C-alpha positions, 0 to 999 in steps of 0.5 A: 890898143897900140896907138902909142907904140914906139918900138916893134920887134918881130922874128919869124924863124922857119915860118913856112906859113908866112908867104906874101899873103900873110905879109899883106895882113902883117903890113896892114897892121904895121901901117896903123902904127903911125907913132912907131919910131923903131921897127925890127923885122927878122925873117929866117928860112921863110921860103914863101916870102917873095917880091910881092911880100916885100912890096907890101912891106915897102908900102907899109913903111911909107906910112911910118913918118916917125921911123928913125930905126929900121932893121930888116933881115931876110936870111935864108929866104930863097925867094928874096931877090933884086926886084923885092929889094929894090922896092925896100931900098927905094922906100927907105929914101923917103924915111927920116932914118937915123939907123938902118940895118939890112941883112940878106945872108944866103939870099942867092938871088941878090946881085950887084943891082941891089948894092947899086940901088943902095948906093943911089939911095945913100947918094941922096944924103940921107941923115943916117948915123948908123948902118949895118949891112950883112950878106953872103957874097955869092957868085952873083955879087962882084967887086963892082957891088962892093964898090957901089956900097963904098961909093954910097957910104961916102955920101952919108955925111952924118954916118958915125957907125958902119958895120959891114959883114960880108961872108964868103969873100973868097969869091971876090976876085982880087980881094984875096991876092 
């Protein structure tokens, strides 16, 4: 019986079996954990995790009304893109989060659009105290995307800790001049 569970951490590494259909099953279980205060989900090299799986995950997050810490990593998940991230990002705006971590390293279908969505959500004045974002800068992310993040961070009035890990910054024109 997990009815009083406060914290859940799951790691899926090289989980070829984990597609959108399995995420639907996982999120149904997560939805029942209404006392959860902290959720950490790490997906690495999950080649079959895509937009539909992220949509299921976002739906599950909405039932976690006590969630203060959310850590999501989608590293090397090739099907993760702006459409799936948009749902996750919009969904966090409805949660009482104090800590948010989002990683999407080597997800080459993430563009400035995801960063713009983050800015828009952060601009709502969320009660976030801690933010950690990690991503690879690919040719799909420009200086505009970074500027969106900076604009969003400025609206987080309770922010005490910010960690921004940007890899491959040499692809950003102007930052290395």
